[in-house]
N, C-alpha and C positions, 0 to 999 in steps of 0.2 A: 519555447524551449524550456524544459524542466520537468519536474515530477508532478503528475496529475493523478489524483485518486480516480480509479475507474469504478470500483464497487467495494462494498463491505460485505464479506462473506460471514454469516453469523456462526456462532458457536454451535456445534452439533452437525455441521454440514458434512455430507458424504458425496462420493462420486463427483469430485470437483474437476472441471476441465475449463481452461481459459486458453484461447488460441487466436493469434492474429489471422484475419481473413486472407491477407496477402503479406508477403515479406516486406519489411521496411527497415529503416535505420533506427527505429524506436526499440525500446527494451521493456519487457514486462518485469515488474518488481513485486516483492512481497514485504509488507511491514505490519507490525502489530499496532495496537491502539495507543501505545506510548511513544511511537515513532521509531522503534528499533527495526532496522531492515534486516531481513533474512536473506534476501536475494537482490542483487543489482542496485544496492543503495549507496548513497553518498558519492555518486558519480564514479563508482567502481563497478565494472561489468564482470560478472562471474562467468566461468566456463560452464557448459551444460553439466548438471550433476543432480544428485538427490540430496535433499535438505530435510533434516528433522526439525519441525517447528510446530508449535501449538498442538502437540499430541499426535501428529501424523507425519507421514513422509511425503514431501512434495517432490515431484520429478520435473526438472527443467530441461527442455529440449530446444536446441537452436542449431541449425545446420549452417555450415559455412555459406556466406552470402551468395557465392556462385551457384549454389544448388537451388536457390529460390524457394526454400522451405520456411514457412512462418514459424515463429516461436510458439511454444506450448508449455503450459504448466498443468500438471495433473496430480491428483491425490485421491486415495480411497477414503480418507477420513476415518472417524469423525474428528473435526477440529474441536479442541477443548476451550478455545476462546475465539472471539471475532477476529478476523484478519482482513487487512486491506490488500486489494490487488491494485497496483499502481502502474502507470505508464510513464517511462522516461521518454518524453516527447522530444524528438529531434527533427521530425519532418511530418507532413500531413499523415494523419492516422487513417490507414485504409480500412479500418474496422476491426472489432474484436468480437469473437463468438465466445459465449461462456455458458456453462450449465453447472448446477449443483443440486443436490437433494437435501431436504430436511426431513428426517424420519418423523413420522407421526408421533407426537408426544415429546419430542426433543425439547429440552429447556432452552429458551431464548434469553441470553444474557443482555442483548442489546435492545433497549427500549427505544423504538423509533420516535416516540414523543418526547424523549429526553434531550439533554444538552451535552455537548462535548467540547473540549478544547480543540481549536483548529490553529494551524500555524503554517508558515511558508518556510522555505529553505533559508539557512543562514546566508547573510550577505557577505561581501568581501571584508577582509580584516582591515581595521582602521590604521594599522601601522605595518610597513613592509619589513621591518627588521626587528621584530619581537615587541612584546608588551602591548600589542593591539587588542582590540575587542571585535568579535563578530556578533551581529545581532539579527533578529528576525521578528516579525510581527506574530503575536499570539493573541487570540480572541476566543470568546465563548460564542458558540453557535447552536442553533436548533439542528438536531440530527436529521429531521425530515427534509429540510430544504436548505440547510447550511447558512441560513440568514443569521447575521450577527445579533446577539442579544446581550443583556446586562451580564457583566462578569459574575455577579452574585448567584446566577443560576447554575454555574458550573462548580464542581468540587475543587476548592482552592488547593487541596493537598495533591491533586493530580495535574495541576497546571505545569506544562513543560517550561523550561527556562527560555527566556528571550535573549539571553547573552551567553 
């Protein structure tokens, strides 16, 4: 249970479509490289709508559960920055279909051989009546396989807060 990154869509992507194969109680979410959620983040589920993000308009569709229609996110693009598609996992994932295009000659801002800060969700507050602290793990990882590496390899100025 929780948020799990499905994919990183690179800057310059067009004709984006992400769809559940079958309906589920999971939710698709969108966030940027710094951890800001544009859709279904921080345990808040949005109504179906259009969202301006990363230089394009994303269309989020979700039918009422009784209609058995899977969720879908689509956008024409191009995206101006890399963007994560995330799954708020609440039950077994029936599968996700996705597609996007990268126009020939599009600039790629995401170096797959590079390193990025990775983090998990904030844990519970240390005090129930104010004055507490929430914390999370933050570490440096290879983009290609998400394996943890020395913190010196990531840009310290971009490190997200751990509390």
